[in-house]
C-alpha positions in Angstrom: 100.8 96.9 118.4 99.3 95.3 115.3 95.8 96.0 116.7 96.5 99.7 116.8 96.9 100.0 113.1 93.6 101.8 112.4 93.9 103.9 115.5 97.2 105.5 114.4 96.2 105.8 110.8 93.2 107.8 112.0 95.3 109.9 114.2 97.9 110.8 111.6 95.2 111.6 109.0 93.3 113.9 111.3 96.4 115.5 112.7 98.5 115.5 109.5 99.7 119.0 110.0 100.8 118.2 113.5 102.7 115.2 112.3 104.6 117.2 109.7 105.4 119.8 112.4 106.8 117.2 114.7 108.8 115.3 112.1 109.9 118.0 109.8 109.2 121.6 110.9 110.7 122.9 107.6 108.3 120.8 105.5 105.4 122.0 107.7 106.4 125.6 107.1 106.9 125.3 103.3 103.9 123.1 102.5 100.2 124.1 102.6 98.8 121.3 104.6 95.3 122.9 104.6 95.1 122.0 100.9 96.5 118.4 101.2 94.7 115.8 99.2 94.8 112.2 100.5 95.2 109.6 97.8 92.9 106.7 98.7 93.1 103.0 98.2 96.5 102.9 96.6 97.7 99.3 96.6 101.3 98.5 96.0 103.4 95.3 96.0 105.3 95.0 99.3 108.9 95.3 98.7 110.7 92.9 98.3 108.3 90.1 99.3 105.8 90.6 96.5 102.6 90.6 98.6 100.1 93.4 98.1 99.2 95.9 100.8 97.7 99.4 101.2 100.0 102.3 102.0 99.3 103.7 105.4 99.2 107.4 104.3 99.8 109.1 101.0 99.0 112.7 100.5 99.7 115.3 97.8 100.6 118.6 99.5 101.0 121.9 97.6 104.1 124.0 98.1 103.1 127.3 99.6 105.1 129.5 97.2 105.5 127.0 94.4 102.6 127.9 92.1 101.2 124.6 91.0 104.1 122.6 92.6 103.3 119.9 95.1 105.1 117.0 96.8 103.9 113.5 97.7 104.2 112.7 101.4 104.3 109.0 102.1 104.1 107.8 105.7 104.3 104.2 107.0 103.4 103.3 110.6 105.4 100.4 112.0 104.9 98.5 115.2 108.7 98.3 115.7 111.9 99.2 113.9 113.2 96.8 111.3 116.3 96.7 109.1 114.3 96.2 105.9 112.2 99.4 106.2 114.6 101.4 104.1 114.3 99.0 101.2 110.6 98.9 101.5 110.2 102.7 101.5 112.4 103.0 98.5 110.4 100.4 96.6 107.1 102.2 97.6 108.6 105.5 96.5 109.5 104.1 93.1 106.0 102.8 92.5 104.4 106.0 93.7 106.4 108.0 91.1 105.3 105.5 88.5 101.7 106.5 89.1 101.8 110.1 90.4 103.9 113.0 89.3 106.0 114.8 91.9 108.8 114.4 94.4 108.2 111.8 97.1 109.0 112.5 100.7 109.2 109.2 102.6 108.6 109.0 106.4 108.2 106.2 108.9 106.9 106.2 112.5 108.1 103.4 114.8 105.7 102.8 117.7 108.3 100.8 119.6 112.1 100.3 119.3 114.1 102.4 116.9 116.2 105.4 117.8 114.3 107.9 119.9 113.1 111.1 118.1 113.4 112.1 114.5 116.4 111.2 112.3 117.3 111.3 108.7 118.1 107.8 107.6 120.1 106.9 104.5 120.0 103.6 102.6 123.1 103.2 100.5 123.4 100.8 97.6 126.8 99.0 97.6 126.7 99.0 93.8 127.2 102.7 93.7 129.7 105.1 95.2 127.6 108.1 94.2 124.6 110.0 95.6 122.6 108.2 92.9 122.7 105.1 95.0 121.4 106.7 98.2 117.9 106.9 99.4 117.0 109.1 102.4 113.9 109.1 104.6 112.7 110.5 107.9 112.3 108.1 110.8 110.4 109.0 114.0 111.0 106.6 117.0 108.2 107.3 119.4 108.7 105.0 122.3 112.1 106.2 123.4 111.1 109.9 123.6 110.3 111.6 126.9 106.5 112.0 127.5 106.9 115.2 129.5 108.8 116.9 126.6 106.1 116.1 124.1 103.3 117.1 126.4 104.9 120.6 126.5 104.7 120.9 122.7 101.8 122.9 121.1 100.8 120.1 118.6 97.8 118.1 120.0 99.1 114.9 118.2 102.1 115.0 120.5 99.9 114.6 123.6 98.3 111.4 122.2 101.6 110.0 121.2 103.1 110.8 124.6 101.1 107.8 125.9 103.6 105.6 124.1 106.7 107.4 125.4 109.0 107.1 128.4 107.2 108.3 131.5 110.3 109.3 133.4 109.5 109.4 137.1 105.8 109.0 136.5 103.9 105.8 137.3 101.6 104.5 134.6 98.6 106.1 136.3 100.4 109.4 136.7 101.5 109.2 133.1 97.9 108.6 131.9 96.6 111.5 134.0 99.2 113.9 132.6 98.2 113.0 129.0 94.5 113.4 129.7 95.0 116.6 131.6 96.8 118.1 128.6 94.1 117.1 126.2 91.3 118.3 128.5 92.9 121.8 128.9 92.6 122.7 125.2 89.7 123.6 123.0 89.3 121.2 120.0 86.4 119.5 118.1 84.8 116.3 119.2 86.5 114.1 116.7 89.9 115.3 117.5 89.4 115.0 121.3 87.9 111.5 120.8 90.9 110.3 118.8 93.4 111.6 121.3 91.6 110.2 124.3 91.1 106.9 122.6 94.9 106.7 121.9 95.7 107.4 125.6 93.1 104.9 126.8 94.3 102.2 124.5 98.0 102.7 125.0 97.8 103.2 128.8 95.2 100.6 129.8 95.5 100.2 133.6 95.0 97.0 135.7 93.0 97.0 138.9 95.7 98.3 141.2 96.8 101.0 138.7 93.2 102.1 138.3 92.9 102.6 142.0 96.0 104.7 142.0 94.7 106.7 139.1 91.4 107.4 140.8 93.3 108.4 144.0 95.5 110.8 142.0 92.4 112.4 140.4 90.7 112.8 143.7 93.6 114.8 145.1 93.1 117.3 142.3 89.9 118.6 143.8 88.0 121.0 141.6 90.7 120.8 138.9 90.1 117.1 138.8 86.5 117.7 137.6 87.9 119.2 134.4 89.4 115.8 133.6 86.1 114.0 133.2 86.6 113.4 129.5 84.0 110.9 128.2 85.4 107.5 127.3 82.2 106.5 125.5 82.4 105.4 121.9 80.3 107.2 119.4 77.8 104.3 119.6 77.4 105.0 123.3 76.9 108.7 122.6 74.2 107.9 120.1 72.4 105.6 122.5 72.6 108.2 125.3 71.5 111.1 123.3 68.8 109.0 121.7 67.4 108.0 125.0 67.2 111.6 126.1 65.3 112.6 122.9 63.0 109.6 123.3 62.2 110.4 127.0 61.3 113.9 126.0 58.8 112.6 123.6 57.3 110.4 126.2 55.5 107.3 124.9 57.3 104.0 123.9 56.9 104.7 120.2 58.2 108.2 120.7 61.2 106.7 122.6 62.3 104.7 119.6 61.8 107.7 117.3 63.8 109.8 119.7 66.7 107.4 119.8 66.9 107.4 116.0 66.6 111.2 115.9 69.5 111.5 118.3 71.5 109.1 116.3 70.9 111.0 113.0 71.9 114.3 114.7 75.2 112.9 116.0 76.0 111.2 112.7 75.4 114.4 110.8 77.5 116.3 113.3 80.4 113.8 113.0 80.2 113.9 109.2 80.4 117.7 109.3 83.4 117.7 111.7 85.2 115.0 109.7 84.6 116.0 106.1 83.2 119.6 106.1 79.8 120.7 104.9 77.6 117.7 104.4 76.1 117.5 100.9 72.3 117.7 100.8 72.1 114.3 99.1 74.1 112.7 102.0 71.9 114.5 104.5 68.8 113.1 102.9 70.3 109.6 102.9 71.0 109.8 106.6 67.5 111.2 107.4 66.0 108.2 105.5 67.8 105.6 107.7 65.4 104.2 110.2 67.7 101.6 111.8 69.4 102.6 115.0 71.9 99.8 114.5 72.8 101.1 111.1 73.2 104.7 112.3 75.4 103.5 115.1 77.6 101.5 112.8 78.0 104.4 110.5 79.0 106.7 113.3 81.7 104.4 114.5 83.1 104.1 111.0 83.3 107.9 110.4 86.6 108.3 112.3 88.4 105.9 110.0 86.6 106.6 106.7 88.7 108.4 104.1 85.7 110.0 102.4 81.9 110.1 102.8 81.6 107.7 100.0 83.6 105.1 101.9 80.8 104.9 104.5 78.2 103.4 102.1 
């Protein structure tokens, strides 16, 4: 699971509203997620070991009816449940409050192990017999949940996370097909769809026999199966494909190279717009000035994980 770190950080950041709705519907209802501000590059000392690390996600989220009030939502993504997570979250929370004003809401998502579903956990200090010695946080154990239940939820993030969940009577190929079918059947932007499909492809990677079963299941779907042709290409692949089309339209070899770069710029600008909103004119000019297809491709692949446009350069 360690290799999935950036994948799930990107998912939670992009589908932050979905995550709150899944973990705490009351918080999602009372907080204005559309105005959330992600606090970048906040380094804290790991508690209690003393090593330094970056928090997985920290956002300031305004309260809908609270005037200028806001809360700080801190989320950690853990490969598996561990008994020390409560102490770590409490230590992070204390340090967050030493830097930022506001109440801290602490959450953790366990990708494997841990109690299934969402629970309020309490860390009690033996030195106190009062509420002052208690620290509460929300824990979401993903792996033990039922995939079919989460695929029925309206939040798209649930469909990606379902790839980690218990498949019930489904085989792995049928499980994967169910997740991709759910993603394919809903309108969403390119970045969102790419992240969800990438999650399913990564968490449900099939071996040769399983791939054969998967293709057989898809072939039985007939015309409906055609809807499941979600591209598995990386953005680098998309850039190369679109660039080749542009180049071929221009004809000559020199035109081919220009066309590939032109296609790369167009996709990169589209990704920037989807990820961060309207692209500033200065950034647009900077992209237009890049003449290296390799550089454009690298930037496109980094867009999904970047926290801001400035992080790309």
